mmCIF file of the N, C-alpha and C atoms, coordinates in Angstrom:
data_MODEL
# 
_entry.id   MODEL 
# 
loop_
_atom_site.group_PDB 
_atom_site.id 
_atom_site.type_symbol 
_atom_site.label_atom_id 
_atom_site.label_alt_id 
_atom_site.label_comp_id 
_atom_site.label_asym_id 
_atom_site.label_entity_id 
_atom_site.label_seq_id 
_atom_site.pdbx_PDB_ins_code 
_atom_site.Cartn_x 
_atom_site.Cartn_y 
_atom_site.Cartn_z 
_atom_site.occupancy 
_atom_site.B_iso_or_equiv 
_atom_site.pdbx_formal_charge 
_atom_site.auth_seq_id 
_atom_site.auth_comp_id 
_atom_site.auth_asym_id 
_atom_site.auth_atom_id 
_atom_site.pdbx_PDB_model_num 
ATOM 1   N N  . MET A 1 1  ? 131.497 49.029  161.283 1.00 0.00 ? 1  MET A N  1 
ATOM 2   C CA . MET A 1 1  ? 132.662 49.848  161.144 1.00 0.00 ? 1  MET A CA 1 
ATOM 3   C C  . MET A 1 1  ? 132.020 51.284  161.917 1.00 0.00 ? 1  MET A C  1 
ATOM 4   N N  . ALA A 1 2  ? 132.570 52.246  162.871 1.00 0.00 ? 2  ALA A N  1 
ATOM 5   C CA . ALA A 1 2  ? 132.635 53.073  163.293 1.00 0.00 ? 2  ALA A CA 1 
ATOM 6   C C  . ALA A 1 2  ? 132.554 54.412  162.323 1.00 0.00 ? 2  ALA A C  1 
ATOM 7   N N  . HIS A 1 3  ? 131.440 55.411  162.586 1.00 0.00 ? 3  HIS A N  1 
ATOM 8   C CA . HIS A 1 3  ? 131.619 56.721  162.380 1.00 0.00 ? 3  HIS A CA 1 
ATOM 9   C C  . HIS A 1 3  ? 132.623 57.467  162.031 1.00 0.00 ? 3  HIS A C  1 
ATOM 10  N N  . GLN A 1 4  ? 132.990 58.171  161.718 1.00 0.00 ? 4  GLN A N  1 
ATOM 11  C CA . GLN A 1 4  ? 134.299 59.119  161.703 1.00 0.00 ? 4  GLN A CA 1 
ATOM 12  C C  . GLN A 1 4  ? 134.199 60.836  162.102 1.00 0.00 ? 4  GLN A C  1 
ATOM 13  N N  . ILE A 1 5  ? 133.963 61.134  163.195 1.00 0.00 ? 5  ILE A N  1 
ATOM 14  C CA . ILE A 1 5  ? 133.401 62.662  163.397 1.00 0.00 ? 5  ILE A CA 1 
ATOM 15  C C  . ILE A 1 5  ? 134.679 63.294  163.423 1.00 0.00 ? 5  ILE A C  1 
ATOM 16  N N  . ASP A 1 6  ? 134.569 64.550  162.079 1.00 0.00 ? 6  ASP A N  1 
ATOM 17  C CA . ASP A 1 6  ? 135.298 65.685  162.198 1.00 0.00 ? 6  ASP A CA 1 
ATOM 18  C C  . ASP A 1 6  ? 135.297 66.443  163.013 1.00 0.00 ? 6  ASP A C  1 
ATOM 19  N N  . PHE A 1 7  ? 136.731 66.602  163.692 1.00 0.00 ? 7  PHE A N  1 
ATOM 20  C CA . PHE A 1 7  ? 136.463 68.102  165.089 1.00 0.00 ? 7  PHE A CA 1 
ATOM 21  C C  . PHE A 1 7  ? 136.320 68.769  164.459 1.00 0.00 ? 7  PHE A C  1 
ATOM 22  N N  . ILE A 1 8  ? 135.706 70.111  165.186 1.00 0.00 ? 8  ILE A N  1 
ATOM 23  C CA . ILE A 1 8  ? 134.970 71.424  164.817 1.00 0.00 ? 8  ILE A CA 1 
ATOM 24  C C  . ILE A 1 8  ? 135.108 71.890  165.741 1.00 0.00 ? 8  ILE A C  1 
ATOM 25  N N  . ASP A 1 9  ? 136.187 73.043  165.765 1.00 0.00 ? 9  ASP A N  1 
ATOM 26  C CA . ASP A 1 9  ? 136.460 74.076  167.117 1.00 0.00 ? 9  ASP A CA 1 
ATOM 27  C C  . ASP A 1 9  ? 135.255 75.231  166.906 1.00 0.00 ? 9  ASP A C  1 
ATOM 28  N N  . PHE A 1 10 ? 134.171 74.708  167.339 1.00 0.00 ? 10 PHE A N  1 
ATOM 29  C CA . PHE A 1 10 ? 133.096 76.040  167.374 1.00 0.00 ? 10 PHE A CA 1 
ATOM 30  C C  . PHE A 1 10 ? 133.850 77.320  168.454 1.00 0.00 ? 10 PHE A C  1 
ATOM 31  N N  . GLY A 1 11 ? 134.532 77.318  168.949 1.00 0.00 ? 11 GLY A N  1 
ATOM 32  C CA . GLY A 1 11 ? 134.958 78.366  169.835 1.00 0.00 ? 11 GLY A CA 1 
ATOM 33  C C  . GLY A 1 11 ? 135.505 79.545  168.442 1.00 0.00 ? 11 GLY A C  1 
ATOM 34  N N  . THR A 1 12 ? 135.960 79.143  166.792 1.00 0.00 ? 12 THR A N  1 
ATOM 35  C CA . THR A 1 12 ? 136.600 79.914  166.297 1.00 0.00 ? 12 THR A CA 1 
ATOM 36  C C  . THR A 1 12 ? 135.579 80.274  165.445 1.00 0.00 ? 12 THR A C  1 
ATOM 37  N N  . PHE A 1 13 ? 134.479 79.686  165.609 1.00 0.00 ? 13 PHE A N  1 
ATOM 38  C CA . PHE A 1 13 ? 132.871 80.115  164.518 1.00 0.00 ? 13 PHE A CA 1 
ATOM 39  C C  . PHE A 1 13 ? 132.437 82.193  164.418 1.00 0.00 ? 13 PHE A C  1 
ATOM 40  N N  . CYS A 1 14 ? 132.748 82.084  163.444 1.00 0.00 ? 14 CYS A N  1 
ATOM 41  C CA . CYS A 1 14 ? 131.967 83.914  163.601 1.00 0.00 ? 14 CYS A CA 1 
ATOM 42  C C  . CYS A 1 14 ? 130.494 83.821  162.869 1.00 0.00 ? 14 CYS A C  1 
ATOM 43  N N  . ALA A 1 15 ? 129.726 84.746  163.370 1.00 0.00 ? 15 ALA A N  1 
ATOM 44  C CA . ALA A 1 15 ? 128.501 84.653  163.366 1.00 0.00 ? 15 ALA A CA 1 
ATOM 45  C C  . ALA A 1 15 ? 127.813 83.981  162.365 1.00 0.00 ? 15 ALA A C  1 
ATOM 46  N N  . ASP A 1 16 ? 128.231 84.391  161.046 1.00 0.00 ? 16 ASP A N  1 
ATOM 47  C CA . ASP A 1 16 ? 127.853 83.246  159.683 1.00 0.00 ? 16 ASP A CA 1 
ATOM 48  C C  . ASP A 1 16 ? 128.106 82.504  159.680 1.00 0.00 ? 16 ASP A C  1 
ATOM 49  N N  . GLU A 1 17 ? 129.369 81.843  160.073 1.00 0.00 ? 17 GLU A N  1 
ATOM 50  C CA . GLU A 1 17 ? 129.443 80.348  159.919 1.00 0.00 ? 17 GLU A CA 1 
ATOM 51  C C  . GLU A 1 17 ? 128.178 79.732  161.366 1.00 0.00 ? 17 GLU A C  1 
ATOM 52  N N  . ILE A 1 18 ? 127.935 80.446  162.394 1.00 0.00 ? 18 ILE A N  1 
ATOM 53  C CA . ILE A 1 18 ? 127.192 79.800  163.476 1.00 0.00 ? 18 ILE A CA 1 
ATOM 54  C C  . ILE A 1 18 ? 125.803 79.870  162.819 1.00 0.00 ? 18 ILE A C  1 
ATOM 55  N N  . ARG A 1 19 ? 125.423 81.059  161.966 1.00 0.00 ? 19 ARG A N  1 
ATOM 56  C CA . ARG A 1 19 ? 123.975 80.907  161.714 1.00 0.00 ? 19 ARG A CA 1 
ATOM 57  C C  . ARG A 1 19 ? 123.910 80.015  160.527 1.00 0.00 ? 19 ARG A C  1 
ATOM 58  N N  . GLU A 1 20 ? 124.832 79.307  159.691 1.00 0.00 ? 20 GLU A N  1 
ATOM 59  C CA . GLU A 1 20 ? 124.894 78.603  158.834 1.00 0.00 ? 20 GLU A CA 1 
ATOM 60  C C  . GLU A 1 20 ? 124.955 76.968  159.281 1.00 0.00 ? 20 GLU A C  1 
ATOM 61  N N  . TYR A 1 21 ? 125.800 76.571  160.070 1.00 0.00 ? 21 TYR A N  1 
ATOM 62  C CA . TYR A 1 21 ? 126.077 75.474  160.780 1.00 0.00 ? 21 TYR A CA 1 
ATOM 63  C C  . TYR A 1 21 ? 124.606 75.206  160.991 1.00 0.00 ? 21 TYR A C  1 
ATOM 64  N N  . TYR A 1 22 ? 123.932 75.868  162.186 1.00 0.00 ? 22 TYR A N  1 
ATOM 65  C CA . TYR A 1 22 ? 122.361 75.594  162.562 1.00 0.00 ? 22 TYR A CA 1 
ATOM 66  C C  . TYR A 1 22 ? 121.816 75.365  161.780 1.00 0.00 ? 22 TYR A C  1 
ATOM 67  N N  . ASP A 1 23 ? 121.415 76.322  160.447 1.00 0.00 ? 23 ASP A N  1 
ATOM 68  C CA . ASP A 1 23 ? 120.432 75.842  159.505 1.00 0.00 ? 23 ASP A CA 1 
ATOM 69  C C  . ASP A 1 23 ? 121.150 74.809  158.817 1.00 0.00 ? 23 ASP A C  1 
ATOM 70  N N  . LEU A 1 24 ? 122.009 74.240  158.460 1.00 0.00 ? 24 LEU A N  1 
ATOM 71  C CA . LEU A 1 24 ? 122.453 73.056  158.295 1.00 0.00 ? 24 LEU A CA 1 
ATOM 72  C C  . LEU A 1 24 ? 122.021 71.736  159.208 1.00 0.00 ? 24 LEU A C  1 
ATOM 73  N N  . ASN A 1 25 ? 121.934 72.044  160.467 1.00 0.00 ? 25 ASN A N  1 
ATOM 74  C CA . ASN A 1 25 ? 121.531 70.963  161.070 1.00 0.00 ? 25 ASN A CA 1 
ATOM 75  C C  . ASN A 1 25 ? 120.347 71.467  162.428 1.00 0.00 ? 25 ASN A C  1 
ATOM 76  N N  . PRO A 1 26 ? 118.962 70.978  161.465 1.00 0.00 ? 26 PRO A N  1 
ATOM 77  C CA . PRO A 1 26 ? 117.620 71.597  162.194 1.00 0.00 ? 26 PRO A CA 1 
ATOM 78  C C  . PRO A 1 26 ? 117.563 70.457  163.535 1.00 0.00 ? 26 PRO A C  1 
ATOM 79  N N  . ASP A 1 27 ? 117.602 69.364  163.721 1.00 0.00 ? 27 ASP A N  1 
ATOM 80  C CA . ASP A 1 27 ? 117.400 68.779  164.785 1.00 0.00 ? 27 ASP A CA 1 
ATOM 81  C C  . ASP A 1 27 ? 118.316 69.460  166.143 1.00 0.00 ? 27 ASP A C  1 
ATOM 82  N N  . LEU A 1 28 ? 119.551 69.908  165.829 1.00 0.00 ? 28 LEU A N  1 
ATOM 83  C CA . LEU A 1 28 ? 120.484 70.264  167.116 1.00 0.00 ? 28 LEU A CA 1 
ATOM 84  C C  . LEU A 1 28 ? 119.780 71.478  167.476 1.00 0.00 ? 28 LEU A C  1 
ATOM 85  N N  . SER A 1 29 ? 119.406 71.403  168.959 1.00 0.00 ? 29 SER A N  1 
ATOM 86  C CA . SER A 1 29 ? 118.274 72.389  169.700 1.00 0.00 ? 29 SER A CA 1 
ATOM 87  C C  . SER A 1 29 ? 119.596 73.605  170.086 1.00 0.00 ? 29 SER A C  1 
ATOM 88  N N  . ILE A 1 30 ? 118.666 74.599  170.118 1.00 0.00 ? 30 ILE A N  1 
ATOM 89  C CA . ILE A 1 30 ? 119.565 76.126  170.607 1.00 0.00 ? 30 ILE A CA 1 
ATOM 90  C C  . ILE A 1 30 ? 120.083 75.625  171.627 1.00 0.00 ? 30 ILE A C  1 
ATOM 91  N N  . LEU A 1 31 ? 119.817 75.164  172.722 1.00 0.00 ? 31 LEU A N  1 
ATOM 92  C CA . LEU A 1 31 ? 120.721 75.196  174.130 1.00 0.00 ? 31 LEU A CA 1 
ATOM 93  C C  . LEU A 1 31 ? 121.870 73.772  173.988 1.00 0.00 ? 31 LEU A C  1 
ATOM 94  N N  . THR A 1 32 ? 121.477 72.620  173.300 1.00 0.00 ? 32 THR A N  1 
ATOM 95  C CA . THR A 1 32 ? 122.731 71.746  172.852 1.00 0.00 ? 32 THR A CA 1 
ATOM 96  C C  . THR A 1 32 ? 124.018 72.781  171.661 1.00 0.00 ? 32 THR A C  1 
ATOM 97  N N  . TYR A 1 33 ? 123.532 73.741  171.230 1.00 0.00 ? 33 TYR A N  1 
ATOM 98  C CA . TYR A 1 33 ? 124.134 74.318  170.417 1.00 0.00 ? 33 TYR A CA 1 
ATOM 99  C C  . TYR A 1 33 ? 124.742 75.432  171.209 1.00 0.00 ? 33 TYR A C  1 
ATOM 100 N N  . ALA A 1 34 ? 124.343 76.194  171.684 1.00 0.00 ? 34 ALA A N  1 
ATOM 101 C CA . ALA A 1 34 ? 124.776 77.335  172.775 1.00 0.00 ? 34 ALA A CA 1 
ATOM 102 C C  . ALA A 1 34 ? 126.101 76.351  173.468 1.00 0.00 ? 34 ALA A C  1 
ATOM 103 N N  . GLY A 1 35 ? 125.467 75.521  173.960 1.00 0.00 ? 35 GLY A N  1 
ATOM 104 C CA . GLY A 1 35 ? 126.866 74.461  174.979 1.00 0.00 ? 35 GLY A CA 1 
ATOM 105 C C  . GLY A 1 35 ? 128.457 74.044  174.065 1.00 0.00 ? 35 GLY A C  1 
ATOM 106 N N  . MET A 1 36 ? 127.697 73.731  173.214 1.00 0.00 ? 36 MET A N  1 
ATOM 107 C CA . MET A 1 36 ? 128.684 73.484  172.003 1.00 0.00 ? 36 MET A CA 1 
ATOM 108 C C  . MET A 1 36 ? 129.700 74.754  171.837 1.00 0.00 ? 36 MET A C  1 
ATOM 109 N N  . LEU A 1 37 ? 129.146 76.036  171.702 1.00 0.00 ? 37 LEU A N  1 
ATOM 110 C CA . LEU A 1 37 ? 129.934 77.209  171.069 1.00 0.00 ? 37 LEU A CA 1 
ATOM 111 C C  . LEU A 1 37 ? 130.296 77.729  172.758 1.00 0.00 ? 37 LEU A C  1 
ATOM 112 N N  . GLY A 1 38 ? 129.868 77.683  173.973 1.00 0.00 ? 38 GLY A N  1 
ATOM 113 C CA . GLY A 1 38 ? 130.412 78.187  175.121 1.00 0.00 ? 38 GLY A CA 1 
ATOM 114 C C  . GLY A 1 38 ? 129.296 79.565  175.562 1.00 0.00 ? 38 GLY A C  1 
ATOM 115 N N  . LEU A 1 39 ? 128.253 79.605  174.737 1.00 0.00 ? 39 LEU A N  1 
ATOM 116 C CA . LEU A 1 39 ? 127.314 80.956  174.847 1.00 0.00 ? 39 LEU A CA 1 
ATOM 117 C C  . LEU A 1 39 ? 126.283 80.776  175.863 1.00 0.00 ? 39 LEU A C  1 
ATOM 118 N N  . THR A 1 40 ? 125.954 81.166  175.771 1.00 0.00 ? 40 THR A N  1 
ATOM 119 C CA . THR A 1 40 ? 123.716 81.091  176.701 1.00 0.00 ? 40 THR A CA 1 
ATOM 120 C C  . THR A 1 40 ? 122.783 80.974  175.871 1.00 0.00 ? 40 THR A C  1 
ATOM 121 N N  . GLY A 1 41 ? 121.842 80.363  175.761 1.00 0.00 ? 41 GLY A N  1 
ATOM 122 C CA . GLY A 1 41 ? 120.674 80.364  174.841 1.00 0.00 ? 41 GLY A CA 1 
ATOM 123 C C  . GLY A 1 41 ? 120.625 81.865  174.411 1.00 0.00 ? 41 GLY A C  1 
ATOM 124 N N  . THR A 1 42 ? 120.561 82.558  175.418 1.00 0.00 ? 42 THR A N  1 
ATOM 125 C CA . THR A 1 42 ? 119.905 84.200  174.744 1.00 0.00 ? 42 THR A CA 1 
ATOM 126 C C  . THR A 1 42 ? 121.122 84.475  174.004 1.00 0.00 ? 42 THR A C  1 
ATOM 127 N N  . GLU A 1 43 ? 122.215 84.301  174.233 1.00 0.00 ? 43 GLU A N  1 
ATOM 128 C CA . GLU A 1 43 ? 123.431 84.756  173.407 1.00 0.00 ? 43 GLU A CA 1 
ATOM 129 C C  . GLU A 1 43 ? 123.210 84.286  172.035 1.00 0.00 ? 43 GLU A C  1 
ATOM 130 N N  . LEU A 1 44 ? 123.116 83.150  171.925 1.00 0.00 ? 44 LEU A N  1 
ATOM 131 C CA . LEU A 1 44 ? 122.756 81.848  170.754 1.00 0.00 ? 44 LEU A CA 1 
ATOM 132 C C  . LEU A 1 44 ? 121.594 82.543  170.135 1.00 0.00 ? 44 LEU A C  1 
ATOM 133 N N  . LYS A 1 45 ? 120.301 82.710  170.423 1.00 0.00 ? 45 LYS A N  1 
ATOM 134 C CA . LYS A 1 45 ? 118.930 83.601  170.171 1.00 0.00 ? 45 LYS A CA 1 
ATOM 135 C C  . LYS A 1 45 ? 119.914 85.105  169.188 1.00 0.00 ? 45 LYS A C  1 
ATOM 136 N N  . ASP A 1 46 ? 120.584 85.457  169.992 1.00 0.00 ? 46 ASP A N  1 
ATOM 137 C CA . ASP A 1 46 ? 120.733 87.066  169.498 1.00 0.00 ? 46 ASP A CA 1 
ATOM 138 C C  . ASP A 1 46 ? 120.999 87.083  167.986 1.00 0.00 ? 46 ASP A C  1 
ATOM 139 N N  . ILE A 1 47 ? 122.054 85.809  168.032 1.00 0.00 ? 47 ILE A N  1 
ATOM 140 C CA . ILE A 1 47 ? 122.875 85.922  166.981 1.00 0.00 ? 47 ILE A CA 1 
ATOM 141 C C  . ILE A 1 47 ? 122.315 84.781  166.122 1.00 0.00 ? 47 ILE A C  1 
ATOM 142 N N  . LEU A 1 48 ? 121.525 84.307  166.133 1.00 0.00 ? 48 LEU A N  1 
ATOM 143 C CA . LEU A 1 48 ? 120.842 83.481  164.934 1.00 0.00 ? 48 LEU A CA 1 
ATOM 144 C C  . LEU A 1 48 ? 119.383 84.406  164.367 1.00 0.00 ? 48 LEU A C  1 
ATOM 145 N N  . MET A 1 49 ? 119.173 85.396  165.397 1.00 0.00 ? 49 MET A N  1 
ATOM 146 C CA . MET A 1 49 ? 118.204 86.183  164.987 1.00 0.00 ? 49 MET A CA 1 
ATOM 147 C C  . MET A 1 49 ? 118.538 87.812  164.085 1.00 0.00 ? 49 MET A C  1 
ATOM 148 N N  . THR A 1 50 ? 119.655 87.723  163.968 1.00 0.00 ? 50 THR A N  1 
ATOM 149 C CA . THR A 1 50 ? 119.904 88.738  162.988 1.00 0.00 ? 50 THR A CA 1 
ATOM 150 C C  . THR A 1 50 ? 121.340 88.183  162.211 1.00 0.00 ? 50 THR A C  1 
ATOM 151 N N  . ASP A 1 51 ? 121.215 89.226  160.912 1.00 0.00 ? 51 ASP A N  1 
ATOM 152 C CA . ASP A 1 51 ? 122.753 89.165  160.382 1.00 0.00 ? 51 ASP A CA 1 
ATOM 153 C C  . ASP A 1 51 ? 123.500 90.351  160.585 1.00 0.00 ? 51 ASP A C  1 
ATOM 154 N N  . GLY A 1 52 ? 123.302 91.019  161.161 1.00 0.00 ? 52 GLY A N  1 
ATOM 155 C CA . GLY A 1 52 ? 123.761 91.791  161.565 1.00 0.00 ? 52 GLY A CA 1 
ATOM 156 C C  . GLY A 1 52 ? 123.854 93.228  160.637 1.00 0.00 ? 52 GLY A C  1 
ATOM 157 N N  . SER A 1 53 ? 122.935 93.047  159.536 1.00 0.00 ? 53 SER A N  1 
ATOM 158 C CA . SER A 1 53 ? 123.519 94.322  158.553 1.00 0.00 ? 53 SER A CA 1 
ATOM 159 C C  . SER A 1 53 ? 122.366 95.835  158.721 1.00 0.00 ? 53 SER A C  1 
ATOM 160 N N  . ALA A 1 54 ? 122.500 96.507  158.348 1.00 0.00 ? 54 ALA A N  1 
ATOM 161 C CA . ALA A 1 54 ? 121.919 97.693  158.687 1.00 0.00 ? 54 ALA A CA 1 
ATOM 162 C C  . ALA A 1 54 ? 120.120 97.292  158.321 1.00 0.00 ? 54 ALA A C  1 
ATOM 163 N N  . ILE A 1 55 ? 119.779 96.546  157.948 1.00 0.00 ? 55 ILE A N  1 
ATOM 164 C CA . ILE A 1 55 ? 118.279 96.273  157.437 1.00 0.00 ? 55 ILE A CA 1 
ATOM 165 C C  . ILE A 1 55 ? 117.744 95.813  159.288 1.00 0.00 ? 55 ILE A C  1 
ATOM 166 N N  . ASP A 1 56 ? 118.518 94.929  159.588 1.00 0.00 ? 56 ASP A N  1 
ATOM 167 C CA . ASP A 1 56 ? 118.319 94.446  160.812 1.00 0.00 ? 56 ASP A CA 1 
ATOM 168 C C  . ASP A 1 56 ? 118.192 95.565  161.913 1.00 0.00 ? 56 ASP A C  1 
ATOM 169 N N  . LYS A 1 57 ? 119.379 96.440  162.214 1.00 0.00 ? 57 LYS A N  1 
ATOM 170 C CA . LYS A 1 57 ? 119.363 97.978  162.943 1.00 0.00 ? 57 LYS A CA 1 
ATOM 171 C C  . LYS A 1 57 ? 118.276 98.405  162.824 1.00 0.00 ? 57 LYS A C  1 
ATOM 172 N N  . GLU A 1 58 ? 117.686 98.685  161.594 1.00 0.00 ? 58 GLU A N  1 
ATOM 173 C CA . GLU A 1 58 ? 116.847 99.746  161.116 1.00 0.00 ? 58 GLU A CA 1 
ATOM 174 C C  . GLU A 1 58 ? 115.388 98.968  161.810 1.00 0.00 ? 58 GLU A C  1 
ATOM 175 N N  . GLU A 1 59 ? 115.435 97.937  161.470 1.00 0.00 ? 59 GLU A N  1 
ATOM 176 C CA . GLU A 1 59 ? 114.154 97.125  161.843 1.00 0.00 ? 59 GLU A CA 1 
ATOM 177 C C  . GLU A 1 59 ? 113.753 97.453  163.349 1.00 0.00 ? 59 GLU A C  1 
ATOM 178 N N  . LYS A 1 60 ? 115.108 97.235  163.967 1.00 0.00 ? 60 LYS A N  1 
ATOM 179 C CA . LYS A 1 60 ? 115.187 97.164  165.709 1.00 0.00 ? 60 LYS A CA 1 
ATOM 180 C C  . LYS A 1 60 ? 114.557 98.709  166.475 1.00 0.00 ? 60 LYS A C  1 
ATOM 181 N N  . LYS A 1 61 ? 115.418 99.158  165.595 1.00 0.00 ? 61 LYS A N  1 
ATOM 182 C CA . LYS A 1 61 ? 114.719 100.948 165.712 1.00 0.00 ? 61 LYS A CA 1 
ATOM 183 C C  . LYS A 1 61 ? 113.586 101.056 165.596 1.00 0.00 ? 61 LYS A C  1 
ATOM 184 N N  . THR A 1 62 ? 112.931 100.104 164.545 1.00 0.00 ? 62 THR A N  1 
ATOM 185 C CA . THR A 1 62 ? 111.618 100.473 164.169 1.00 0.00 ? 62 THR A CA 1 
ATOM 186 C C  . THR A 1 62 ? 110.681 100.181 165.561 1.00 0.00 ? 62 THR A C  1 
ATOM 187 N N  . ALA A 1 63 ? 111.041 98.778  165.863 1.00 0.00 ? 63 ALA A N  1 
ATOM 188 C CA . ALA A 1 63 ? 109.921 97.888  166.677 1.00 0.00 ? 63 ALA A CA 1 
ATOM 189 C C  . ALA A 1 63 ? 110.039 98.981  168.111 1.00 0.00 ? 63 ALA A C  1 
ATOM 190 N N  . GLN A 1 64 ? 111.124 99.479  168.139 1.00 0.00 ? 64 GLN A N  1 
ATOM 191 C CA . GLN A 1 64 ? 111.688 100.273 169.739 1.00 0.00 ? 64 GLN A CA 1 
ATOM 192 C C  . GLN A 1 64 ? 111.064 101.381 169.504 1.00 0.00 ? 64 GLN A C  1 
ATOM 193 N N  . LEU A 1 65 ? 110.452 101.872 168.309 1.00 0.00 ? 65 LEU A N  1 
ATOM 194 C CA . LEU A 1 65 ? 109.737 103.192 168.187 1.00 0.00 ? 65 LEU A CA 1 
ATOM 195 C C  . LEU A 1 65 ? 108.285 102.765 168.437 1.00 0.00 ? 65 LEU A C  1 
ATOM 196 N N  . MET A 1 66 ? 107.422 101.352 167.735 1.00 0.00 ? 66 MET A N  1 
ATOM 197 C CA . MET A 1 66 ? 106.557 101.506 168.041 1.00 0.00 ? 66 MET A CA 1 
ATOM 198 C C  . MET A 1 66 ? 106.283 101.077 169.275 1.00 0.00 ? 66 MET A C  1 
ATOM 199 N N  . PHE A 1 67 ? 106.910 100.477 170.151 1.00 0.00 ? 67 PHE A N  1 
ATOM 200 C CA . PHE A 1 67 ? 106.592 99.981  171.303 1.00 0.00 ? 67 PHE A CA 1 
ATOM 201 C C  . PHE A 1 67 ? 106.319 101.577 171.983 1.00 0.00 ? 67 PHE A C  1 
ATOM 202 N N  . GLU A 1 68 ? 107.301 102.341 171.747 1.00 0.00 ? 68 GLU A N  1 
ATOM 203 C CA . GLU A 1 68 ? 107.336 103.751 172.691 1.00 0.00 ? 68 GLU A CA 1 
ATOM 204 C C  . GLU A 1 68 ? 105.854 104.637 172.347 1.00 0.00 ? 68 GLU A C  1 
ATOM 205 N N  . GLU A 1 69 ? 105.484 104.474 171.010 1.00 0.00 ? 69 GLU A N  1 
ATOM 206 C CA . GLU A 1 69 ? 104.600 104.877 170.764 1.00 0.00 ? 69 GLU A CA 1 
ATOM 207 C C  . GLU A 1 69 ? 103.151 104.277 171.352 1.00 0.00 ? 69 GLU A C  1 
ATOM 208 N N  . ALA A 1 70 ? 103.086 103.042 171.401 1.00 0.00 ? 70 ALA A N  1 
ATOM 209 C CA . ALA A 1 70 ? 102.180 102.510 171.866 1.00 0.00 ? 70 ALA A CA 1 
ATOM 210 C C  . ALA A 1 70 ? 101.995 102.444 173.183 1.00 0.00 ? 70 ALA A C  1 
ATOM 211 N N  . ASP A 1 71 ? 102.823 103.277 173.888 1.00 0.00 ? 71 ASP A N  1 
ATOM 212 C CA . ASP A 1 71 ? 102.608 103.379 175.376 1.00 0.00 ? 71 ASP A CA 1 
ATOM 213 C C  . ASP A 1 71 ? 101.681 104.954 175.774 1.00 0.00 ? 71 ASP A C  1 
ATOM 214 N N  . GLU A 1 72 ? 101.758 105.693 174.573 1.00 0.00 ? 72 GLU A N  1 
ATOM 215 C CA . GLU A 1 72 ? 101.005 107.157 174.813 1.00 0.00 ? 72 GLU A CA 1 
ATOM 216 C C  . GLU A 1 72 ? 99.706  107.053 174.720 1.00 0.00 ? 72 GLU A C  1 
ATOM 217 N N  . THR A 1 73 ? 99.095  107.765 175.718 1.00 0.00 ? 73 THR A N  1 
ATOM 218 C CA . THR A 1 73 ? 97.188  107.805 175.506 1.00 0.00 ? 73 THR A CA 1 
ATOM 219 C C  . THR A 1 73 ? 96.895  108.153 174.082 1.00 0.00 ? 73 THR A C  1 
ATOM 220 N N  . ARG A 1 74 ? 95.751  108.095 174.592 1.00 0.00 ? 74 ARG A N  1 
ATOM 221 C CA . ARG A 1 74 ? 94.739  108.426 173.440 1.00 0.00 ? 74 ARG A CA 1 
ATOM 222 C C  . ARG A 1 74 ? 94.730  110.022 173.224 1.00 0.00 ? 74 ARG A C  1 
ATOM 223 N N  . THR A 1 75 ? 95.029  110.617 174.401 1.00 0.00 ? 75 THR A N  1 
ATOM 224 C CA . THR A 1 75 ? 95.280  112.026 174.218 1.00 0.00 ? 75 THR A CA 1 
ATOM 225 C C  . THR A 1 75 ? 96.156  112.210 173.692 1.00 0.00 ? 75 THR A C  1 
ATOM 226 N N  . GLU A 1 76 ? 97.443  112.284 174.148 1.00 0.00 ? 76 GLU A N  1 
ATOM 227 C CA . GLU A 1 76 ? 99.052  112.236 173.445 1.00 0.00 ? 76 GLU A CA 1 
ATOM 228 C C  . GLU A 1 76 ? 98.800  111.975 172.149 1.00 0.00 ? 76 GLU A C  1 
ATOM 229 N N  . TYR A 1 77 ? 98.142  110.690 171.409 1.00 0.00 ? 77 TYR A N  1 
ATOM 230 C CA . TYR A 1 77 ? 98.085  110.544 170.059 1.00 0.00 ? 77 TYR A CA 1 
ATOM 231 C C  . TYR A 1 77 ? 97.585  111.631 169.198 1.00 0.00 ? 77 TYR A C  1 
ATOM 232 N N  . CYS A 1 78 ? 96.171  111.718 169.514 1.00 0.00 ? 78 CYS A N  1 
ATOM 233 C CA . CYS A 1 78 ? 95.203  112.885 169.088 1.00 0.00 ? 78 CYS A CA 1 
ATOM 234 C C  . CYS A 1 78 ? 96.143  113.945 168.818 1.00 0.00 ? 78 CYS A C  1 
ATOM 235 N N  . ASN A 1 79 ? 96.766  114.880 170.233 1.00 0.00 ? 79 ASN A N  1 
ATOM 236 C CA . ASN A 1 79 ? 97.520  115.665 170.141 1.00 0.00 ? 79 ASN A CA 1 
ATOM 237 C C  . ASN A 1 79 ? 98.720  115.719 169.034 1.00 0.00 ? 79 ASN A C  1 
ATOM 238 N N  . ARG A 1 80 ? 99.514  114.569 169.041 1.00 0.00 ? 80 ARG A N  1 
ATOM 239 C CA . ARG A 1 80 ? 100.356 114.186 168.204 1.00 0.00 ? 80 ARG A CA 1 
ATOM 240 C C  . ARG A 1 80 ? 100.386 114.609 166.448 1.00 0.00 ? 80 ARG A C  1 
ATOM 241 N N  . MET A 1 81 ? 99.071  114.003 166.401 1.00 0.00 ? 81 MET A N  1 
ATOM 242 C CA . MET A 1 81 ? 98.238  114.065 165.094 1.00 0.00 ? 81 MET A CA 1 
ATOM 243 C C  . MET A 1 81 ? 97.513  115.700 164.778 1.00 0.00 ? 81 MET A C  1 
ATOM 244 N N  . GLY A 1 82 ? 97.434  115.744 165.444 1.00 0.00 ? 82 GLY A N  1 
ATOM 245 C CA . GLY A 1 82 ? 96.881  117.319 165.509 1.00 0.00 ? 82 GLY A CA 1 
ATOM 246 C C  . GLY A 1 82 ? 95.632  117.454 165.377 1.00 0.00 ? 82 GLY A C  1 
ATOM 247 N N  . PHE A 1 83 ? 94.648  116.356 165.898 1.00 0.00 ? 83 PHE A N  1 
ATOM 248 C CA . PHE A 1 83 ? 93.555  116.079 165.882 1.00 0.00 ? 83 PHE A CA 1 
ATOM 249 C C  . PHE A 1 83 ? 92.923  117.285 167.244 1.00 0.00 ? 83 PHE A C  1 
ATOM 250 N N  . ASP A 1 84 ? 91.839  117.617 167.274 1.00 0.00 ? 84 ASP A N  1 
ATOM 251 C CA . ASP A 1 84 ? 91.111  118.849 167.914 1.00 0.00 ? 84 ASP A CA 1 
ATOM 252 C C  . ASP A 1 84 ? 90.382  117.814 168.875 1.00 0.00 ? 84 ASP A C  1 
ATOM 253 N N  . MET A 1 85 ? 90.249  118.090 170.672 1.00 0.00 ? 85 MET A N  1 
ATOM 254 C CA . MET A 1 85 ? 89.735  117.366 171.345 1.00 0.00 ? 85 MET A CA 1 
ATOM 255 C C  . MET A 1 85 ? 89.060  117.981 172.201 1.00 0.00 ? 85 MET A C  1 
# 
């Protein structure tokens, strides 16, 4: 007996549905799923890595500030923190 496969219109999935389907299908690769959705792997990863909440946006902003601060020199850091050099 053949298995019946339900047709799923992946093109109509919203971001929450994309994440839910991926979570329910752990054997599905990113690239395969991206192809099913008509997305690139990078686009799909961006969707999967965020839930679009304000917390995610704040985390992204914080991470960006951390990297900017990491670029400053020791002297710049000491001056910013008020240490005498």
